[in-house]
N, C-alpha and C positions, 0 to 999 in steps of 0.2 A: 336419374338416368337408369334405363333398364338394360343397356348393353353390357355384356360380360367383359370384364377387364382382359386386355390382351396379355397372355402369359409371358411373352417375350419382353414386353415393355415393363412388366412388373419385375421380372428378373434383372433387367438392366438397371432399374431404379435401386433395387436392393444391392446389386453389385457396386454401383457407384457410391452409395452411401456407406456401405461397409468399408470401402477404401477410404472414404473421407473421414469416417470416425476413427479408423485405425491410424491413419496418418496424423490426425490432430492429437490423438492420445500419445503418440510417440514423441511429438514435439514437447508436450507437457512433461512426459516422463523424463526426457533428457535434462530438462531444467531441474526437476526434482532430484535427479541423480547427481548431476555435475555442478549445478548452480547452488542448490540448497543442501546437498549432501543428506537428503532426507530419505532414508531407506524405505520407510513405511509408505510414503506417498508414491515413490517410484515403483514399489512392489504392487500397490493398488492399480496403478496405470498398466503395468505389465499383465496383471491378471485379467483386467478388462479387455486388453488387446487379444489375449489368448482365447477368451470366451467369444469375442467377435470372430476370431479366426475359425472357430469351430462351426460357425454359421455360414462362413464364406466357402460354400461348397463348390465343387467342380462345375455343376450345371449352371450356377450363377456366374461363374467366371467365363464360361463358354458363351454366355449371352452378351458379353461385352463387345461393343462395336465402336471403337474410338474414332475411326475415320468418319463415321456417319453421325457422331454426336455433335449436335448443333451447339451444345453448351461449351465446348472447348474453346471457342472463339470469343465467348462472352467474358467481360471483365468489368471491374469498377475501380476508380482511382484509389478508393480506400483499401483495396487489397494489394496495392502496389508498394505501399510504404508502411513502416511501423515506427511510430514516434518514440516508443520506449519499450523496455522489456515488459512492463505491465500491460501495455497495449498489445504486444505480441501474444502474451499468455491469454489475455482476455479474448482476443480474436479467435484463438484456437479452441478455447473452451466453448465459445459460442458455436464454433464450427462442429464440434463433437456433439453438443446438445441438439443442434438442429438436425444433424444426420441421424441421431438416435430417435428423434421424434418421427422422422420420415420412415425409418426402419420399423418403428413400432406400428405405424398405421398401415403401410403397404405390406408389412410382414403378415398381418392378419389375413391377407388375401392369398398368401403363399403357404404359410404354416401357422396354424392357430397358436402354437407355443411361442412364436416369435414376439407377438404383441406384449405379453407379460414379461418376457426375458429382457427385451429392450427397454421397457418401462423401468424395470428395476436398475438396469445399467444407467439410465438417464438420472435417476435419483442419486446413484453413487457419484456421478460426475458433478452434480450440484454440491454434494458434500466435499468432494475434493476441491472444487472451486473455492469454497469458503475457507478451507484449511490452507490452501495454497496462498490465497490472498493475505490471510493473517500472518503466515510464516514469512512471506515476502516483505510485508511491512515491518515486521519485527527485525528482520535482518537489516533492512535499510536503517532502522532506528539505531541499532547497535553499531552500525558503520558510520553514522553521522558524527563527525568531530565538532562541527560548528552549527549552532542553532540560532537562527535570527527570530527574535520576537519583535514584531512591528510596533511602531507608534504612529499616531495620526500624522499624516504628511500630505502636502499638496503634490508631492512627487512619489506617492506610495508605490505605484505600479512600476515606474521607471527605476526606482531604487531597488525594489525586490528583484526585478529582472536583471539589473546590472549585477547584483550579488549572485544570482543564479548562474550568470555567465562566468563569474569568478570561481565557481565550484561549490556553492552552497547547496546542501541537499535536504535541509529541514527548515521549515518556516512555520511560525505561529502568528495568526492574525489576532492582534489584541487592540481593541478599541472599545472603551467603556462607555462613551457618552454620545456617539453618533446615533441618529435615528435608525430604527431597525431596517427600514427599506434600503437605506444607503449601506448599512453594514452587510445586508444580504447581497447586494450588488457587488460590493467590494470583495466579499468572501468568495463569491462565485467566480469572479474574474481572477482573483489570486489563486484559487484552487486549480483552475484551468492552466494558469501560467506555470505553477509548480509542476503539474503533471506533464506539461509539454517538455519540461526540462528533466523529468524523471525524479523530481524531488517530492518529499512528503509534505503534506499541508495539514496543519492542525488549527483548530479554532479555540480561542481562550473563553472559558466559562460556559459558552452557550451550546448546549447539547443539541437544541433544536436547529440552530444555525449550521452546526456541523453535519447533521443529517440532511438538511435542505440542500446543501451544496455538494454533498458526497465527499466530504473531507475525509482524510485518513484517520482522524481522531480528534481528541479534545484534550485541553489542559485545564485542570481544575485547581483553584486555590483552596486554602484551608476552610473557607467559609462557603464553598460551593457544594453542589450535590455530593452525597456519598458515592463512592466509586461503584458500589453494587447497583445503585439506581441508574447511574450513567451507563453501566454495562448492560443493564436490562433494556434500556432504551436504544443504545447503539448496536447491541448484538456483540458476538464474541470476536469479530474480525477487525475491529478498529482499535487504535492505540488510545490508551488513557494514561495521562500523566498527572502528577500531583506536586504542588509546591510544598517544600518542607524547610523548616528553619532550625531544627534541632533533632537529636537522635530519637526522641520520643515520637515526633511527627513522622520521621522516616520509618520507624518500625511499624507504626499504624498504617501508613500508606502501603507498605509492602505487604502487610498482613491482609489488607483489603483488596489486593490484586492489582496495584498500579503497575503498568508496563515500564514506566521510568519515573524518576523523580527529579525535581529541581532542587538544588542545594544552595541555599543562600537566603537573603542577599549577602554575598561575600563582603561587599563594601556598601556603605550607604549610597543610595541612589534616588534621584527624583522620581523614578518610576514607582517606587514604594515609599511614598511620603510618610514619615513618622515611624517607619519600620527600622528597628535597630539592626545593625549589621550582625550576621551570624559569625563572620570571621573565618580565618583560614583554619582554625582548629576544627570547625565542623567539616570543612573540605577534607581534611586529613582523616576524620572519623568516617566519612562516606567512602573514602578510598579503601579503607580497611574493612568496612562492614556491609556495604550495599551489594546485594546479590543481583540487582537489576541495573540497567543503564542509568546513569545520573549525569546531570549537567550542572556545573558550577555556574551561578548566575548572580548578577547584581553588581553594577559598577565596574565590570571588567573591561579593560581597554589595553592598548599596546604598552602602557607604562607599568601596569601591574600584572599582566598575563603571566610573566615569568614566575612571579611569586605563587600564583594560583597553580601553575603546573608543578612547581616544586612541592607544593602541599599535597599533590597526588591526583589532581584533576587531569583527565584526558579528553573530556568532552566539555565544551563551554557554550553558554548562551550569551548573546549580546543584544543590546538594543541600540543605544546612541552611537556606538563605535561604527555601525554601518548606516543606520537610519539618518544620522547627521553628517555622514562623510561626504565631501565634495566628489569623491570617486569611489562608490561602493564596490566596484569590481576589484580595484586595487586593495581596498581595505579588507575585503574578503580573502583575497589571495595572500595578503600579508599575515592575517590571522592564521589561515590554514598552514602556511609555511612554518609557523611556530608550534603548531599542535602535533603531538606525536602520532605515529601510525598506530592503528588499532589492529589487534590480532583478529 
């Protein structure tokens, strides 16, 4: 096209997208400030808003013509609801990124300095997105009192959803023997289910499967990949947990960068055939020495939960107590009612 761009139309595009980017950043900033209490992220958002404000000059504002804007009446059902906090944050991050891309391209027609300025701002938003997602996941992990590790079941999805309805916020998909295609389909469906309820979803052992379904992270056993290799594959923003059975394994997992550890098996369990119980002494040791979140696991149920809590546990993981319950919602609520509030 050889026609010269219409200066007024360019100004209206720049004005609209400056508004869009500043509004989206403010929404992100408010969560960083009040939800995460993260001063560095909040400050980064504030500085970007101020830089955008410097470009939002009077001549661009004067080009605004809201009554004649055909876009004000356009909408999409996806914009009318937010299924979770993560969905809200992601939607606004995308909004900012798209607006900055528009500003980068159309800005070149208005002021040659705009293109590079908005390009750099867009890269900053990508970095904030990564840090924000990682911080949000870790906060959810620290707040999760109850952790469900699944076992193969004909009622897998119904059981997990019933537990989510009961207040569960952390799920690990564990299935050692099913064919990969079925495991992928199950993990994909469970991941979506957990995210619909605002819960974290982790995959046992399989880093490739966790990536394929966009899981929040991975849980590794002692014989699985080194944490450093899993981190290299998964990137810095996903959760990595490690099973530990004694203080030496705990120290090693923490030194290698585990985001959380499993402590157990507290009692002998058919989930870990042939594995000797670590016992309550190890629970007490973890309570006094672990600097990262930890979950007591292994044979824990309503009959012995009190002893596990007395030993110092505040977060616990269960398998059979929910997976084999005739009413997973009630079982979840009963367990949560006994677990202490977390600071």
